[in-house]
N, C-alpha and C positions, 0 to 999 in steps of 0.2 A: 956466629954464622958463620959459611962458607965463604970463600974469598971472592964469591960474585955478589954478596952480600944476604944471598937467603939463607932463611931458618930450614936447618933439616929436623928430623924426628928426635935426635938427641938432644937437640938445642931445646926443641919446645919440651922435652922431660927435664931438662936442668929449669927451665920456665915455670912449668907446674911445679916443682917441688917448692920453688920459692913460694907458692900460692897453696903449701900445705902446713907452712910454720908461722904461724901468727905471732906479734908481740903481744904481750900479756895485757896491755892496754886497748887492744884492738878493740874497736866498736862498729865498724863498716860505714858503706855507704849509703845502706838504706834504714831509715830510721822510721819507726812505727809508732803509731799513736791513737790510741781509743779511749773516748771517754777523758781526753786531755791527759791521759798517764802514757808513759814512754813503756814499750813494750818490747821486753827482752828476747833476742835470739840466740838460738844455740851457736856454737861454734862452729866454721864453716867447715864443708867435706864436700867430699867429691870434686875439686878441684879439677881442670884443665885448662890449656892455654893449647890454642889453634890459632893458624896463620891464613887468611884470605884477602884476597882483593887489596893487597899490602895494608892490611890492618892486623894487629894482635887481636884477638877475641879472648879475654879471662872469665872463667865462669865456674861458680861453685854454689852451694847449695847452704842457705840457713833457716833452720825450723823454728819454729815458735816454740818457747817454752814452756810455756802454759796456751791450749788450744782457746780460742775465744767465742763468744756467740753474737754472731754480726747481724743478729735481725734488728734493721731499722735504724741502724747505729751505724754511721759512717768510720770506716778505718781510714786516719790518714797517712799515705806512707809518702814519703820525703827522702830525696834523691840527693845527698851531699856530704861532703867532708867537713866537721864541725870548725875545722879553722880554715876552709876555703882552699885547701890544695888545688882542688879541682873544680870544673865545671861541667855539671852535666845536665842534660836536656832529652829531656822523653821526646822521640821522634815518631813513635808510631803506638797507635791505639793498643793500652795493655789488653793481652789475652790470657781470660782466666779458665784454669785446669782444673780437672778432675770433676768433682759433684758440684757444678756451681750454681746448680738451682737457678732461683731468681735472684741472682747478683749481676750488678754491673760495675764497671769503672770509668773514672771520667778523668782526664788529665786537667789539672789546674797550673799553666805554665806561669814561670816568674815572669812579672811584668814591672818595668822600671817605674817608679813612682817617686816622689821628693824624698821621702826617707831613703828608700834603697839606691836612690843617685847620690845621696851623701855617701853612704856605705860604700860604694863602689868607688870614689873618689878618695876617699880615706886608704882604700886598699891599694890603690895605685900609686899610694906616695911609700909603702913599704919596698924592702929590697926582697930578693927572691930569698935570703936568710932568714927574713924575720917574719915572726906569725904575730895577728892580729890578737890584741888584748882579751878581747869577746870570744870566749871559746865555744860559742853557738852561732858565730856570724855564720855559717854556711846555711843553717837552717832557715835566716832571713833570705836568701837569695835563692832558693831551691824552687824547681819544678816538684810537682805534687801530684799524687793519684789519690781519688778520693773512690775507695770501694764500698758499694754498700749491697746490702742482702735483704730482699722482705721478707 
């Protein structure tokens, strides 16, 4: 950053380059399930980092490895880090791009219940350096989108 704390184009280029090289175990923050099966995504591409309104916006694309036929069967889209390093919230209605046909998307927000309250309590006991034993903890605390096409 510059002396006044602002990011210039060179800073944004450096940040973008960090999002072009992913660790081998990267599985992302978007997780798809179709018919209870995890759906694999291709490696991230077309990374960009922008700065607006005192926020960094990181964008990249991940395509499906295999196309899906979404007729009358919902695609479950979860936003989480497996070990709960980040807390994601879906804040606006999802947009469907391309040939959406008769597809619709609905948000299923995470709601605290007795089980999740216990999980959150247990997480609060961990230090910043510790990770939960449950490697799928993030999936239990995630907002989701259900995408369905007629």
